[in-house]
N, C-alpha and C positions, 0 to 999 in steps of 0.2 A: 464694903465699899459704902461710904456715908454718903446720904444723898443731897444736893446740894441744892437749896431752896432759894429762888429769883423772888424781886420784890418787883411787884407791877403798879405804877403809882398812876393814878387817875382821877384826872377832876370831880369833884363833889356831882357836877351835873352829868357828868358822863357816869359816873357810879351808879346815880340814881334812875337813869334813865335805861339803865340794860337791867340793874336789877330789880325794879318795879314796874307794876303797871299803871295806866293811867287810873287816874282816879285812888290812888293810893301811894302816890310819892310823897313823902316828906317835903318838908319845904328847906332849904337850902341851911337856915338856919339852924333847924332842927337838927340837922347831921353835922354841923362845925359844934355843936354840944356834945350830941355822943362824943366826936372826936375829942373833945375838950376833957369831956368824963374819963376816957378811955374804955367806952363803950365797944369803941370800934378804930380799929388802926388807922393812923394816918399821921400827914405831917403840913406844919404848913411853909413853903420856901418862898420867901418874898411876900407877898401879898395874896396868893393862892392858896387854898387848903386843896390837900390829894387825901384820897384814901388810897391805901395799901393793900393789895392782895397779894397772898404769898402762891408762888408756882412752883412746882417740880424743876421746870426749865425742859430742856431740850435733852438732857440727859438720862432724866426717868424713861423717857418715849424710849431712849435708844436700850436702854438697859430693858423695858420690856418688851421692845421688838427682839433681843437676842436670846431673852430666856423663850421666846414662843419658836425659833428657828433652830 
């Protein structure tokens, strides 16, 4: 059975705050450049940039649970 991937969109600010520690956080402009260069997955919706995080979603959790029971 193929695994289903879910994409989670997070604003640049959310992503930076959850990914980096204080003192090592890149500026928003730097992250936008990473997105534009293809170094980081994401998209722009309207005027807001988002970082895309891939998630295996609930189906993989159910699959893992059923393997162990």
